[in-house]
C-alpha positions in Angstrom: -22.7 -8.2 -7.4 -19.2 -9.7 -9.2 -18.3 -13.3 -9.6 -15.8 -13.2 -6.8 -18.4 -12.4 -3.9 -21.1 -15.1 -6.0 -17.9 -17.7 -5.7 -17.7 -17.1 -1.5 -21.3 -17.2 -1.2 -21.6 -20.7 -2.9 -18.7 -21.8 -1.0 -20.9 -20.8 2.5 -24.1 -22.4 1.3 -21.7 -25.9 0.7 -20.1 -25.6 3.7 -23.2 -25.2 5.7 -25.2 -27.4 3.7 -22.5 -30.1 5.1 -22.5 -29.0 8.2 -26.4 -29.4 8.5 -26.2 -32.8 6.5 -23.5 -34.7 8.8 -25.7 -35.7 11.3 -27.8 -37.6 8.9 -24.8 -39.1 7.2 -22.3 -40.2 9.8 -23.2 -41.8 13.3 -20.5 -41.9 16.3 -16.9 -41.2 15.6 -17.5 -40.8 11.7 -19.8 -37.7 12.6 -17.2 -36.4 14.9 -14.5 -36.9 12.3 -16.7 -35.4 9.7 -16.9 -32.0 12.1 -13.2 -32.1 12.5 -12.4 -31.9 8.7 -15.6 -29.4 7.6 -13.6 -27.3 10.3 -10.1 -27.3 9.3 -11.6 -26.9 5.7 -13.6 -23.8 7.0 -10.0 -22.7 8.9 -8.2 -23.4 5.2 -10.4 -21.1 3.7 -10.4 -18.6 6.3 -6.8 -18.2 6.3 -6.5 -17.8 2.8 -9.3 -15.1 2.4 -7.2 -13.5 5.4 -3.9 -14.2 3.4 -5.8 -12.5 0.3 -7.0 -9.0 2.1 -3.4 -8.5 3.9 -1.7 -8.8 0.1 -4.5 -6.4 -1.2 -3.7 -4.0 2.0 0.3 -3.9 1.5 -0.5 -3.4 -2.5 -2.8 -0.2 -1.6 -0.4 0.9 0.8 2.5 0.5 -2.0 0.2 2.2 -4.8 -0.2 4.9 -2.2 3.2 5.9 -1.5 4.5 4.9 -5.3 6.0 7.2 -7.3 6.0 6.5 -11.5 8.6 9.7 -13.4 8.4 9.9 -16.7 10.0 12.3 -18.8 9.5 14.8 -21.7 11.5 17.9 -23.5 9.6 21.2 -23.5 10.9 25.1 -23.6 10.9 26.7 -20.5 9.6 30.4 -19.8 11.3 31.9 -16.7 10.0 35.2 -15.4 7.8 38.0 -15.2 8.6 39.0 -18.8 8.5 34.8 -20.2 12.5 34.8 -20.6 13.3 31.6 -22.3 15.4 29.2 -20.8 15.9 26.9 -23.4 14.8 23.1 -23.8 15.1 21.2 -20.7 14.5 17.5 -20.2 11.2 17.4 -17.7 11.1 15.2 -14.9 7.4 14.6 -14.1 6.1 12.3 -11.3 2.8 10.7 -12.2 2.5 8.6 -9.2 1.3 9.3 -5.9 4.2 9.2 -3.5 7.3 11.6 -4.0 10.4 10.4 -6.1 13.6 10.7 -4.4 16.8 10.9 -5.7 16.2 10.6 -9.4 19.2 9.9 -11.3 20.4 8.6 -14.8 23.9 6.8 -15.9 26.4 8.9 -18.6 25.6 7.9 -21.7 28.6 7.5 -23.7 28.1 8.1 -27.4 31.4 8.2 -29.1 34.4 6.7 -28.8 37.5 7.9 -30.7 41.1 7.1 -30.4 41.9 9.2 -27.3 38.7 10.2 -26.2 35.0 9.5 -25.7 32.0 11.7 -25.7 29.6 11.4 -22.7 26.3 13.2 -21.9 25.3 13.5 -18.5 21.4 13.9 -17.0 21.2 16.4 -14.2 19.3 14.4 -11.4 16.4 15.3 -8.8 16.8 14.9 -4.8 12.9 15.8 -4.3 10.0 15.6 -6.9 6.7 15.3 -5.2 3.9 13.6 -6.8 2.1 15.4 -9.3 5.0 18.1 -9.9 7.7 18.7 -12.9 11.5 19.6 -12.1 13.5 20.8 -15.8 16.8 20.1 -15.9 19.7 20.4 -18.4 21.3 17.1 -20.5 24.8 18.3 -21.6 27.6 16.5 -23.2 31.4 17.1 -23.6 34.7 15.3 -25.0 37.3 13.6 -22.5 40.3 13.1 -23.3 43.0 10.4 -22.4 45.0 13.3 -20.8 43.3 14.1 -18.5 41.5 17.2 -19.9 37.6 17.8 -20.7 36.1 20.0 -24.1 33.8 22.7 -24.0 30.2 21.5 -22.7 27.5 21.5 -25.2 23.1 20.8 -24.7 22.5 17.6 -25.9 18.6 18.0 -25.4 18.6 18.0 -29.2 19.8 14.5 -29.8 17.5 13.3 -27.8 14.3 14.8 -30.1 12.5 13.4 -32.6 14.0 13.2 -36.3 14.7 15.6 -38.4 17.0 16.3 -35.2 18.0 13.0 -33.6 19.4 10.9 -35.8 19.8 7.6 -33.3 17.8 6.1 -30.7 19.0 5.6 -26.7 18.2 3.6 -24.4 18.1 5.5 -21.2 17.1 3.9 -17.4 15.9 6.7 -14.6 16.4 5.4 -10.9 14.8 6.9 -7.9 13.1 5.5 -4.6 10.3 6.1 -2.9 9.8 7.3 1.1 10.2 3.7 1.9 13.6 3.2 0.1 12.4 0.8 -2.3 13.7 1.7 -5.6 12.1 1.8 -9.0 13.8 2.1 -12.7 11.9 3.5 -15.3 13.6 3.2 -19.0 12.8 5.4 -22.1 13.7 5.2 -25.2 14.9 8.7 -26.4 16.3 9.9 -29.8 14.9 9.8 -33.4 11.7 8.0 -33.0 11.1 10.6 -30.3 10.3 9.2 -26.4 9.0 6.6 -25.5 8.4 4.2 -21.9 9.7 0.7 -22.5 9.1 -0.9 -18.9 8.9 0.8 -15.2 9.2 -1.7 -12.2 10.8 -2.0 -8.8 14.5 -2.8 -8.7 14.9 -5.9 -6.0 16.5 -5.5 -3.1 20.6 -7.2 -2.3 18.6 -10.0 -0.9 16.5 -11.0 -3.4 19.3 -10.9 -6.0 21.5 -13.1 -3.6 18.7 -15.9 -3.7 18.3 -15.9 -7.5 21.8 -16.0 -7.9 21.7 -19.4 -5.3 18.9 -20.5 -7.6 20.2 -19.7 -10.9 23.0 -22.0 -9.8 21.2 -25.0 -8.3 19.1 -24.7 -11.2 22.2 -24.3 -13.9 20.7 -21.3 -15.6 23.2 -18.5 -17.0 23.3 -15.7 -14.2 22.0 -12.6 -14.7 23.8 -9.2 -15.6 25.6 -8.4 -12.3 25.3 -4.4 -13.4 20.8 -5.4 -13.2 19.6 -3.0 -10.6 22.9 -0.4 -10.7 23.7 2.7 -12.8 24.2 0.9 -16.0 25.7 2.8 -19.1 22.7 3.2 -21.2 22.5 1.6 -24.5 22.5 3.2 -28.0 19.9 1.5 -30.1 20.8 2.6 -34.0 17.5 1.0 -35.3 
């Protein structure tokens, strides 16, 4: 028997004893008031317990459909003769529900006079629970005159030393079947791959109430790009 169950039985015993003792302590109108007060306490406790059960049911339902996407880098083999497709970024869904529309913003990892160099992650439209999907990560140069350079493989830059020379904080966004959006942030690069944080992306209505509260309380507003496909940070440490 756990602590919560013991506490419930103790509260029940106290209230039951109070009902039994009330006729011996109060008379007339006082007795009626005492019973009304005890009834009110019972109703409040029942309401709190029902609310707790409802929240637990909601949590269990969310866990039943919640995807959790992690990534790794590994070499892929294709066909009966096992021809190597090279190294890929592999999305793995370790949650209980399917992940929809997995996307990540591009990485601008270098910017020079008249040119910028960006890496792009291939997305996944549908990833069932317990499944994985290999995808490519490529980079190229974009120039002010509107031309783009040749495309190269960016995956070696996301691997640990001695290949990678920098760290990148890369957010991945995806949805469950109820259109709830999630955000998982990974540090990738010279120190390997590590999940930094994971959680829900607040809905627009929640964000508006947060902004209102920030204005009332005088707090600094949140980054407007929070929850959107903002550019990943390059971490040089």
